[in-house]
VOPAGU-2260 file (C-alpha; in pm, 1 decimal, decimal comma):
REM VOPAGU-2260
SITE   aa  ch    i         X         Y         Z
SITE  MET   A    0  -11923,2    5885,2   12264,7
SITE  LYS   A    1  -12030,7    6181,4   12387,3
SITE  PHE   A    2  -12009,0    6121,5   12775,1
SITE  HIS   A    3  -11977,6    6484,6   12936,8
SITE  PRO   A    4  -11833,2    6630,8   12642,1
SITE  GLU   A    5  -11857,7    6966,7   12795,7
SITE  LEU   A    6  -11620,2    6908,0   13043,1
SITE  PRO   A    7  -11266,6    6988,2   13045,6
SITE  PRO   A    8  -11039,1    6707,8   12943,7
SITE  ARG   A    9  -10880,3    6629,8   13288,8
SITE  GLU   A   10  -11225,4    6633,1   13423,0
SITE  TRP   A   11  -11368,2    6428,2   13148,8
SITE  ALA   A   12  -11118,0    6146,5   13172,0
SITE  ARG   A   13  -11155,2    6125,0   13569,9
SITE  ARG   A   14  -11504,9    6104,1   13571,2
SITE  VAL   A   15  -11526,1    5830,9   13304,7
SITE  ASN   A   16  -11281,7    5623,7   13473,2
SITE  ARG   A   17  -11488,4    5671,4   13771,6
SITE  ALA   A   18  -11794,2    5564,5   13618,1
SITE  TRP   A   19  -11665,1    5236,8   13444,6
SITE  ILE   A   20  -11666,2    4889,1   13560,3
SITE  VAL   A   21  -11328,7    4744,4   13458,2
SITE  HIS   A   22  -11144,8    4429,7   13594,8
SITE  GLY   A   23  -10781,8    4413,9   13759,1
SITE  GLY   A   24  -10793,4    4730,1   13949,2
SITE  LEU   A   25  -10741,6    4930,5   13590,7
SITE  ALA   A   26  -10945,2    5220,5   13717,2
SITE  ASP   A   27  -10758,1    5232,7   14035,6
SITE  HIS   A   28  -10404,1    5208,9   13832,7
SITE  ALA   A   29  -10530,4    5488,8   13585,8
SITE  GLU   A   30  -10616,1    5733,5   13872,6
SITE  GLN   A   31  -10309,9    5669,5   13993,2
SITE  TRP   A   32  -10156,2    5752,2   13689,4
SITE  LEU   A   33  -10320,4    6057,5   13645,1
SITE  ASN   A   34  -10220,8    6147,7   13958,9
SITE  HIS   A   35   -9894,1    6104,0   13908,3
SITE  LEU   A   36   -9935,5    6343,8   13627,8
SITE  ALA   A   37  -10066,9    6564,2   13823,8
SITE  GLU   A   38   -9783,8    6577,8   14024,0
SITE  LEU   A   39   -9528,6    6607,3   13734,9
SITE  ASN   A   40   -9691,8    6881,6   13591,0
SITE  ASP   A   41   -9495,9    6802,9   13269,7
SITE  GLY   A   42   -9787,3    6869,8   13023,6
SITE  ARG   A   43   -9892,3    6511,8   12984,5
SITE  GLU   A   44  -10187,1    6522,0   13213,0
SITE  GLU   A   45  -10387,2    6744,9   12949,6
SITE  SER   A   46  -10273,2    6569,2   12680,9
SITE  VAL   A   47  -10350,0    6207,6   12775,4
SITE  CYS   A   48  -10729,6    6312,8   12900,7
SITE  THR   A   49  -10744,0    6467,8   12535,7
SITE  ALA   A   50  -10612,3    6132,1   12353,4
SITE  ALA   A   51  -10874,2    5956,5   12558,8
SITE  MET   A   52  -11151,0    6153,7   12444,5
SITE  LYS   A   53  -11034,5    6157,2   12107,6
SITE  MET   A   54  -10970,4    5760,5   12097,8
SITE  CYS   A   55  -11302,6    5715,6   12225,0
SITE  ASP   A   56  -11458,9    5933,7   11935,3
SITE  ARG   A   57  -11257,2    5756,3   11706,5
SITE  ARG   A   58  -11367,9    5400,4   11758,3
SITE  ASN   A   59  -11658,0    5241,3   11573,7
SITE  PRO   A   60  -11995,8    5293,1   11759,5
SITE  MET   A   61  -12036,0    4936,2   11819,7
SITE  ASP   A   62  -11679,5    4879,1   11971,5
SITE  ASP   A   63  -11618,9    4908,4   12362,3
SITE  PRO   A   64  -11518,7    5220,3   12446,2
SITE  LYS   A   65  -11288,8    5121,3   12728,6
SITE  PRO   A   66  -11023,2    4989,5   12517,3
SITE  TRP   A   67  -10993,2    5326,9   12334,8
SITE  PHE   A   68  -11001,9    5527,6   12640,1
SITE  TYR   A   69  -10743,8    5341,4   12799,2
SITE  ALA   A   70  -10513,0    5309,2   12506,9
SITE  GLY   A   71  -10519,3    5718,0   12456,5
SITE  LEU   A   72  -10481,3    5766,4   12872,5
SITE  PHE   A   73  -10150,4    5567,9   12876,7
SITE  SER   A   74  -10038,8    5705,9   12562,5
SITE  LEU   A   75   -9786,4    5899,7   12670,6
SITE  ALA   A   76   -9672,7    5627,9   12949,6
SITE  THR   A   77   -9276,3    5595,6   12958,1
SITE  PRO   A   78   -9162,5    5207,9   12991,1
SITE  ASP   A   79   -9140,1    5218,7   13349,6
SITE  GLU   A   80   -9487,5    5397,3   13410,0
SITE  ALA   A   81   -9625,4    5106,9   13189,4
SITE  LYS   A   82   -9481,7    4864,2   13367,2
SITE  GLN   A   83   -9566,8    4999,3   13683,5
SITE  TYR   A   84   -9934,3    5126,7   13608,1
SITE  LEU   A   85  -10020,6    4849,4   13372,2
SITE  SER   A   86   -9872,8    4515,1   13472,7
SITE  THR   A   87  -10191,6    4369,9   13461,9
SITE  HIS   A   88  -10343,6    4502,1   13184,3
SITE  ARG   A   89  -10212,6    4367,5   12877,6
SITE  ILE   A   90  -10378,8    4495,0   12602,9
SITE  THR   A   91  -10348,6    4834,8   12750,8
SITE  LYS   A   92   -9989,8    4807,4   12770,6
SITE  ALA   A   93   -9930,7    4679,5   12425,0
SITE  THR   A   94  -10097,6    4977,8   12266,0
SITE  VAL   A   95   -9832,1    5198,9   12451,3
SITE  PRO   A   96   -9592,5    5373,3   12192,5
SITE  SER   A   97   -9280,7    5341,8   12426,0
SITE  MET   A   98   -9364,8    4929,0   12506,9
SITE  MET   A   99   -9379,1    4833,4   12134,4
SITE  ASP   A  100   -9048,3    4674,6   12176,5
SITE  ASP   A  101   -9079,7    4524,3   12537,1
SITE  GLU   A  102   -8986,8    4168,0   12541,0
SITE  GLU   A  103   -9288,9    4065,2   12782,5
SITE  VAL   A  104   -9538,4    4265,2   12540,9
SITE  ARG   A  105   -9430,6    4085,3   12247,6
SITE  LEU   A  106   -9430,4    3755,2   12410,9
SITE  TRP   A  107   -9788,4    3805,9   12488,4
SITE  GLU   A  108   -9898,9    3940,7   12139,8
SITE  ASP   A  109   -9715,7    3652,1   12020,8
SITE  ARG   A  110   -9957,2    3432,0   12203,8
SITE  ALA   A  111  -10256,3    3628,2   12138,5
SITE  ASN   A  112  -10519,7    3518,1   11901,0
SITE  GLU   A  113  -10668,1    3732,5   11541,6
SITE  GLU   A  114  -10951,2    3919,4   11743,2
SITE  THR   A  115  -10660,4    4049,9   11955,9
SITE  HIS   A  116  -10441,4    4123,0   11723,5
SITE  GLU   A  117  -10716,2    4306,3   11515,7
SITE  LEU   A  118  -10786,9    4526,8   11786,2
SITE  LEU   A  119  -10448,9    4604,4   11851,7
SITE  ARG   A  120  -10343,3    4723,0   11534,4
SITE  ARG   A  121  -10693,9    4942,7   11506,1
SITE  LEU   A  122  -10552,7    5069,6   11862,8
SITE  ARG   A  123  -10219,4    5176,5   11775,6
SITE  GLU   A  124  -10340,1    5318,5   11456,8
SITE  GLY   A  125  -10554,2    5559,6   11634,2
SITE  VAL   A  126  -10270,0    5618,1   11933,2
SITE  ARG   A  127  -10020,8    5709,7   11636,7
SITE  SER   A  128  -10310,9    5917,2   11477,2
SITE  ILE   A  129  -10409,1    6117,5   11789,0
SITE  ALA   A  130  -10013,2    6164,6   11831,2
SITE  LEU   A  131   -9966,8    6358,7   11531,9
SITE  ASP   A  132  -10285,5    6571,9   11566,6
SITE  LEU   A  133  -10169,9    6641,2   11917,3
SITE  ALA   A  134   -9832,4    6740,2   11764,0
SITE  LYS   A  135   -9993,4    6997,9   11524,9
């Protein structure tokens, strides 16, 4: 996905988030998340925006880019942050590495269908790969 690739990652992520129609207030929660990271100024804002870009580029062309974008955008959330900003966004919350052992996530995942399991597997693999790239 090359939606405004010339923009710096922070601007790109905010623009993409505002451009999409998503359910359950996810765009608002993502905006709040980015504002939270900007206030903390701990370096994660740039990293997650870059991860969101890389995740969108990583997906198959026929995949909906939204799950990929949001998986990257929230990839560095702590458990408390994931619970705050992703309480109603199960797929994205399930891709956050810090939520892998969360009881609520595991219960939901146990009930998910095979298609959802495959999407989660691919998203998690992408998040792991992107994390390794960013750590270099």
